C-alpha positions in Angstrom: 6.4 -25.8 42.9 9.6 -24.5 43.4 12.0 -22.4 41.6 13.3 -24.3 39.1 9.4 -25.0 38.0 8.2 -21.7 38.6 6.3 -20.5 35.9 4.7 -17.2 34.9 0.6 -17.9 33.5 -0.7 -14.4 31.6 -4.3 -15.9 29.7 -6.1 -13.8 27.9 -9.5 -14.6 26.7 -11.3 -12.9 24.1 -15.3 -13.1 24.0 -15.9 -11.6 20.5 -13.2 -13.6 19.0 -13.4 -16.6 20.7 -10.0 -17.4 20.6 -7.7 -17.8 23.6 -4.1 -16.8 23.9 -2.2 -18.6 27.0 1.6 -17.6 27.2 3.8 -18.5 29.5 7.6 -17.4 30.5 9.6 -20.1 32.3 12.5 -19.9 35.0 15.1 -22.4 34.0 17.6 -23.9 36.2 20.3 -21.8 36.6 23.2 -24.0 35.2 20.8 -24.6 31.9 19.8 -20.8 31.8 24.4 -20.1 32.1 24.9 -23.2 29.3 22.5 -21.3 26.7 23.3 -17.7 27.2 26.9 -19.1 26.5 26.0 -20.6 23.6 24.4 -17.8 22.5 20.8 -18.8 22.5 19.9 -17.2 24.9 20.9 -13.4 24.6 21.2 -11.4 27.9 18.4 -9.8 28.7 16.1 -12.2 27.2 13.4 -15.0 29.1 12.2 -18.3 27.8 8.3 -18.8 26.5 5.8 -20.8 25.4 2.8 -19.9 24.0 -0.7 -21.4 22.8 -3.2 -19.5 20.8 -6.7 -20.8 19.8 -7.5 -19.9 15.8 -10.7 -18.7 14.8 -12.5 -21.9 13.4 -11.7 -21.4 9.1 -13.8 -24.0 7.3 -11.8 -23.9 3.9 -8.4 -25.3 6.6 -9.9 -26.8 9.8 -12.5 -29.0 10.3 -12.5 -28.2 13.8 -11.0 -25.7 16.4 -7.1 -25.3 16.0 -4.2 -24.2 18.0 -0.8 -22.1 17.5 2.1 -23.5 19.0 4.9 -20.9 19.7 7.8 -21.6 21.5 11.3 -18.7 22.2 12.8 -16.3 23.5 11.1 -12.7 24.6 12.4 -9.6 26.2 12.8 -9.6 30.1 10.7 -6.5 30.6 8.0 -7.5 27.4 5.0 -9.0 29.2 1.9 -9.6 27.1 -1.4 -7.8 27.7 -4.7 -8.3 25.8 -5.1 -5.1 23.7 -8.7 -3.7 22.9 -9.9 -4.7 19.4 -13.4 -3.6 19.5 -15.5 -3.8 16.0 -16.5 -0.2 16.9 -12.8 1.2 17.3 -11.8 -0.9 14.0 -14.5 0.9 12.2 -13.7 4.1 13.4 -9.8 3.5 12.9 -10.7 2.2 9.6 -12.9 4.9 8.0 -10.4 7.8 9.2 -7.3 6.1 7.0 -10.2 5.4 3.9 -10.9 9.4 3.9 -7.4 10.6 5.2 -6.1 8.0 2.0 -8.8 9.1 -0.6 -7.9 12.8 -0.3 -3.9 12.2 -0.6 -4.6 9.7 -3.6 -6.9 12.2 -5.0 -4.0 14.8 -4.8 -1.8 12.4 -6.3 -3.8 11.0 -9.4 -4.2 14.9 -10.3 -0.9 14.8 -11.7 -1.1 11.4 -13.3 -4.5 12.5 -15.1 -2.9 15.7 -16.3 0.2 14.2 -17.9 -1.6 12.0 -19.9 -4.3 15.5 -21.0 -2.6 18.8 -20.4 0.9 18.7 -19.2 2.7 18.1 -22.4 2.1 21.3 -24.5 1.9 23.3 -21.4 5.1 22.6 -19.8 6.9 20.0 -22.2 6.0 22.2 -25.6 8.2 22.0 -28.7 8.4 18.6 -29.1 6.8 15.8 -31.5 3.0 15.1 -29.4 4.5 11.2 -28.7 7.8 12.9 -27.2 6.3 15.3 -25.2 4.2 12.4 -23.8 7.5 10.6 -23.3 8.7 13.5 -21.7 4.8 14.1 -19.3 5.2 10.4 -18.0 8.7 10.7 -17.4 7.9 13.8 -15.1 5.7 11.0 -13.7 8.0 8.8 -12.8 10.0 11.6 -11.0 7.7 11.7 -8.3 8.1 7.3 -7.8 11.8 7.6 -6.9 11.0 10.1 -4.3 8.5 7.6 -2.8 11.2 4.7 -0.9 12.5 7.7 0.7 9.3 8.9 1.7 8.7 5.0 3.0 12.3 5.1 4.7 11.4 8.4 6.3 7.9 7.5 7.4 8.9 3.9 8.3 11.3 4.9 10.8 9.1 7.7 12.4 6.3 5.4 12.4 7.7 2.7 14.2 9.5 5.3 16.8 6.9 8.0 17.6 3.9 6.5 16.2 1.4 5.7 13.3 -0.7 8.7 13.7 1.8 11.7 13.6 3.2 10.2 10.4 -0.4 10.4 9.0 -1.3 13.9 9.9 2.7 14.9 8.5 1.8 12.9 5.1 -1.4 14.9 4.9 0.0 17.8 4.8 2.7 17.3 2.3 0.8 16.2 -0.2 -2.1 19.0 -0.2 0.6 21.5 0.0 2.8 20.4 -2.9 -1.0 19.7 -5.2 -1.7 23.0 -4.1 1.3 24.6 -5.7 0.8 23.0 -8.4 -2.2 24.3 -9.8 -0.6 28.0 -8.7 2.5 27.0 -11.1 3.0 28.9 -14.0 3.6 27.1 -17.5 6.6 27.2 -20.0 5.5 30.0 -21.6 5.2 32.2 -19.1 8.3 31.0 -16.7 10.0 28.8 -19.8 12.7 26.7 -18.1 12.1 26.9 -14.7 8.3 25.6 -14.9 9.0 21.6 -15.4 11.6 22.4 -13.3 9.7 23.3 -10.8 7.0 20.9 -12.1 9.2 17.9 -11.5 10.3 19.5 -7.9 7.3 19.4 -6.5 6.2 15.8 -7.7 9.1 14.8 -5.7 7.1 16.0 -2.8 4.0 14.4 -4.0 6.3 11.1 -4.3 7.7 11.5 -0.8 4.4 12.0 0.7 2.3 9.6 -0.6 5.8 7.0 0.4 4.9 8.2 4.0 1.0 7.6 3.6 -0.3 4.3 2.6 2.0 2.1 5.0 0.4 4.4 7.9 -2.9 4.0 7.1 -2.9 0.4 5.8 -1.1 -0.3 9.5 -3.8 1.9 11.3 -6.6 -0.1 9.8 -5.2 -4.0 10.0 -3.6 -3.1 13.5 -6.6 -2.2 14.8 -8.9 -5.2 13.4 -9.8 -8.1 14.8 -8.2 -11.4 13.5 -10.9 -12.7 11.2 -11.7 -9.3 9.5 -8.2 -7.7 9.1 -8.4 -8.4 5.3 -12.4 -6.3 4.7 -11.2 -3.1 7.2 -7.5 -3.2 5.6 -9.2 -3.0 2.4 -10.7 0.5 3.2 -7.0 1.9 3.0 -7.3 0.3 -0.6 -10.1 1.7 -1.6 -9.0 5.6 -0.9 -7.6 4.5 -4.4 -10.4 4.2 -6.2 -11.7 7.1 -4.5 -9.0 9.1 -4.8 -8.7 8.6 -8.8 -12.6 8.9 -9.4 -12.4 12.3 -7.8 -9.8 13.1 -9.4 -10.6 11.7 -13.0 -13.9 12.9 -12.0 -13.0 16.3 -11.6 -10.7 16.4 -14.8 -13.9 15.3 -17.2 -15.6 18.1 -15.4 -13.8 20.5 -16.1 -12.9 19.8 -19.8 -17.0 19.6 -20.2 -17.6 22.8 -17.9 -14.6 24.8 -20.2 -14.3 24.6 -23.5 -10.9 23.5 -24.7 -8.9 26.7 -25.1 -9.8 28.1 -21.4 -8.9 24.1 -20.0 -6.0 24.9 -21.4 -5.8 28.3 -20.2 -6.6 27.9 -16.9 -9.1 25.5 -16.0 -7.1 22.7 -15.2 -5.9 24.4 -12.5 -9.3 24.5 -10.4 -9.0 20.8 -9.4 -5.5 21.2 -8.4 -7.1 24.6 -6.2 -10.0 22.5 -4.3 -6.9 20.4 -2.7 -6.8 23.1 0.0 -9.8 22.6 0.9 -10.1 18.7 0.8 -6.7 18.3 3.4 -8.6 20.6 5.8 -11.5 18.0 5.6 -8.7 15.2 6.1 -6.4 16.9 8.8 -9.7 17.3 11.2 -10.2 13.4 10.9 -6.9 12.3 11.2 -6.5 14.3 14.4 -8.9 12.3 15.9 -7.6 8.9 15.2 -5.6 6.8 17.8 -1.9 4.8 17.7 -3.2 1.0 17.8 -3.6 -0.8 20.7 -0.4 -3.2 20.7 2.1 -0.3 19.3 0.9 1.8 22.2 1.8 -1.2 24.7 5.2 -1.3 23.4 6.0 2.6 23.8 4.4 2.5 27.1 6.6 -0.4 27.9 9.6 1.3 26.3 10.4 -2.1 24.1 10.1 -0.3 20.5 13.5 -0.8 18.6 15.5 2.6 17.9 16.6 1.6 14.5 13.7 -0.2 13.3 14.7 -0.4 9.7 18.4 -1.5 10.4 16.3 -4.4 12.3 13.8 -5.0 10.0 16.5 -5.3 7.1 18.3 -7.8 9.4 15.6 -9.8 10.7 13.1 -9.5 8.2 14.8 -9.2 5.1 13.4 -11.6 2.8 9.8 -10.7 3.6 10.2 -6.9 2.4 11.8 -8.3 -0.8 8.7 -10.8 -1.6 6.4 -8.0 -0.9 8.4 -5.4 -3.4 8.1 -8.2 -6.1 4.1 -8.9 -5.0 3.7 -5.2 -5.5 5.4 -5.0 -8.7 3.0 -6.1 -11.0 0.4 -4.9 -9.1 1.2 -1.2 -9.2 2.1 -1.4 -13.2 -1.2 -2.8 -14.5 -2.8 -0.2 -12.5 -0.9 2.6 -14.3 -1.0 0.8 -17.4 -5.2 1.6 -17.0 -5.4 4.4 -15.8 -2.8 6.2 -16.9 -1.3 5.2 -20.3 -4.3 3.8 -21.6 -5.7 7.4 -21.0 -3.7 8.7 -23.2 -3.2 5.8 -25.9 -7.5 5.5 -26.0 -7.2 9.3 -26.4 -4.8 9.5 -29.7 -7.2 7.1 -31.3 -10.3 8.7 -30.6 -9.5 12.3 -30.4 -7.8 14.1 -27.7 -11.2 16.0 -26.7 -12.8 12.5 -26.3 -13.7 11.7 -23.1 -14.6 7.6 -23.3 -10.8 6.9 -21.5 -11.6 9.0 -18.6 -15.1 7.6 -18.0 -14.1 4.2 -18.4 -11.5 4.9 -15.6 -14.6 6.4 -13.4 -16.7 3.3 -13.7 -13.5 1.1 -13.3 -13.0 3.1 -9.7 -16.6 3.6 -8.9 -17.0 -0.3 -9.3 -13.2 -0.6 -7.2 -15.0 1.0 -3.8 -17.2 -2.3 -3.9 -14.8 -5.3 -5.4 -11.8 -4.0 -3.7 -13.8 -4.6 0.2 -15.4 -8.0 -1.4 -11.4 -9.5 -2.5 -10.6 -8.1 1.0 -13.3 -10.2 2.3 -12.7 -13.2 0.1 -8.7 -13.5 1.4 -10.0 -13.5 5.2 -11.7 -16.8 4.3 -9.8 -18.3 1.6 -6.2 -17.1 2.1 -4.2 -13.8 1.3 -1.6 -15.5 -1.2 -4.5 -17.8 -3.6 -6.2 -14.6 -4.1 -3.0 -12.7 -5.4 -2.1 -15.0 -7.5 -5.5 -15.8 -9.4 -5.1 -11.7 -9.8 -1.5 -11.7 -11.1 -1.9 -14.4 -13.4 -5.1 -12.8 -15.1 -3.3 -9.4 -14.9 -0.8 -10.7 -17.3 -2.6 -13.1 -19.8 -5.4 -9.9 -20.0 -3.3 -7.3 -21.3 -3.6 -8.7 -25.0 -7.4 -8.7 -24.4 -7.4 -5.3 -23.2 -5.8 -3.4 -26.5 -8.0 -5.8 -28.3 -11.0 -4.2 -26.9 -9.7 -0.8 -26.3 -8.2 -0.7 -30.4 -11.7 -1.4 -31.5 -12.9 2.4 -30.8 -16.3 1.4 -29.1 -17.4 2.9 -25.9 -18.8 -0.2 -24.5 -15.9 -2.5 -25.1 -13.2 -0.2 -23.9 -15.5 0.3 -20.4 -15.6 -3.5 -19.9 -12.0 -4.0 -20.8 -11.2 -1.1 -17.9 -13.5 -3.0 -15.9 -12.1 -6.8 -16.2 -8.4 -5.4 -15.9 -9.1 -3.2 -12.7 -11.8 -4.7 -11.0 -11.4 -8.8 -11.3 -8.0 -8.9 -12.0 -5.8 -6.3 -10.6 -8.3 -5.7 -7.5 -7.8 -9.7 -6.4 -4.1 -8.8 -5.9 -4.5 -5.0 -4.6 -8.0 -6.0 -1.7 -5.9 -8.3 0.2 -2.5 -6.4 -0.2 -2.8 -4.1 3.1 -3.3 -6.7 4.9 -1.4 -9.0 3.6 1.9 -6.8 3.6 1.4 -5.5 7.2 1.0 -9.0 8.2 4.4 -10.0 7.0 6.1 -8.0 9.6 6.6 -7.7 13.4 4.8 -4.8 14.9 8.2 -3.2 16.2 9.2 -3.0 12.1 5.7 -2.9 10.8 5.5 0.5 9.1 9.0 0.3 7.9 8.8 -3.0 5.9 5.4 -2.0 4.8 6.0 1.1 3.8 9.5 0.0 1.8 8.1 -3.1 0.6 5.0 -0.5 -1.0 7.3 2.0 -2.2 10.4 0.1 -4.0 7.4 -1.8 -5.5 5.9 1.5 -6.9 9.4 2.1 -8.6 9.8 -0.8 -9.9 6.4 -0.8 -11.4 4.2 1.6 -11.5 6.6 4.8 -12.1 7.9 3.1 -15.1 5.5 1.6 -16.4 3.7 4.6 -18.4 6.7 5.6 -20.2 8.3 2.3 -20.5 4.8 1.4 -22.4 5.1 4.7 -24.1 8.7 4.1 -25.5 7.6 -0.1 -26.8 4.8 1.1 -28.7 7.3 3.9 -30.3 9.4 0.7 -30.9 6.9 -1.3 -31.9 5.8 1.1 -34.7 2.1 1.1 -32.6 1.7 -1.9 -31.9 1.1 -3.1 -28.3 2.8 -6.3 -28.9 6.1 -5.6 -27.4 4.0 -4.3 -24.3 1.8 -7.2 -23.5 5.5 -9.2 -22.8 6.7 -6.6 -20.6 3.6 -7.2 -18.7 3.6 -10.9 -18.8 6.9 -10.5 -17.5 6.1 -8.1 -14.8 3.5 -10.5 -14.1 5.8 -13.8 -13.8 8.1 -11.7 -11.3 4.5 -11.5 -8.9 3.6 -14.8 -9.2 6.8 -16.0 -7.9 6.7 -13.8 -5.1 3.2 -14.3 -4.4 3.8 -17.8 -4.1 7.2 -17.7 -1.7 5.6 -15.7 0.8 4.1 -17.1 3.7 0.0 -17.3 3.8 -0.8 -14.9 6.9 -4.6 -14.6 7.2 -4.0 -16.5 10.1 -1.3 -15.4 12.0 -1.6 -13.3 15.4 0.0 -9.9 14.0 0.1 -8.9 17.7 2.4 -11.5 19.0 5.7 -11.3 18.0 7.6 -13.4 19.6 6.4 -15.8 17.0 9.5 -17.9 15.7 11.3 -16.2 12.4 10.1 -12.5 13.8 11.6 -9.2 15.3 10.7 -9.0 19.1 10.3 -5.9 20.4 13.7 -4.7 21.5 16.5 -4.2 18.5 19.1 -6.1 20.3 17.2 -9.8 20.7 16.3 -11.8 17.9 14.3 -14.9 18.3 16.3 -18.4 18.0 15.0 -21.4 16.4 
């Protein structure tokens, strides 16, 4: 083999995954290489490559084993190597993400539950109950405004320094702000400064939530083997129903143990103060996690982007906006059921009735099972198909949900909550961590996933309880305007999911795939 034909071969064989990857970097004839560089088709410092990867068998898509073929350019300093993705490491990372995420979402959902139950009279008194509820939900929405900021900061740090470092920081941010809410004086004690400080602490919570999800999702997905990314990625998502279960359960327990007067006086603070202990547990677990092998490889080879957010938006912004749109309806319907519906049903049955909280707790408990089931199904049948099913079903089910809720029958209310959350919502939420992570390349994945997730939260869940309350008042107590609004959000999500690429068969460690960002900011793939 002469200089003009020479090739460098890297053969990686993984017995457990039963797939083979062959990457070939070619030494082109000098005049041809010079011409390609002159026309900008091969930037300085890059080399051409050819890659063939045998895909895991997927009976739903291929009757026999298939191969993924790729051509393009990669940085000269980049050398593909095999990553360590054992089942033991995948399970450890997924469980570590699950426990930490559960604690963080417990902190975050405490505010949502308190906003529907106690924050109105305690921090926004003297107003009509509906106005007070709107003010309370407005403070809830403020936290969502800080999410994109948290996502941007965490994305940069997570893509430059490491996933683990940002996960530890986000846990501390969320825990301290939640504990301080439990120590906050009410409006009767501090006047105007009480709601002002409440809004400030909610902003800090929002920042922490924006920083949290992307790192936890990536820690689970990037450590997972190819055929289990949807399943292990769902462990990050399970943290949400567990957090919701803990948050609503702690409030339901407090309302049961304390009489109404004691609960309003100081009993509501106990769940917030319990966060201090839980954060200590979460830190011990997260400090034992390791960054994913592909990220560590890029860090060691010094091929990480110096401007991951800029590079993500320049090269992969289409997927960022599609993921944002897919997040909108999913997050909006979740807060419709778990925040607005708690207040809506509570006003119908009486403020001391726990039916709505119990219904949310049952759906949250079932979500611990339904979420990984939907995640595993996405490994087999694809992310897009399930996501479209969930978004269509969620939009169409809003009207039946209110019809069942208006009966006042506790059994029917529970049925409505379970169908809305576990059957339709979780069809989107189970595959979401894997889906969003797979849409971006390694060097900008934290930025892309976090920013998409956070922006979708602002456009969807952040304002949905507030908008729903306003639409309920505008409709004279009839929820038909709420139904129309959520149908509109579902249409956005359906379109974005339809336009998004199917990702469950992608090799997410191969950043040389056409149309994706290569490991150095200054080099872009050619088509």
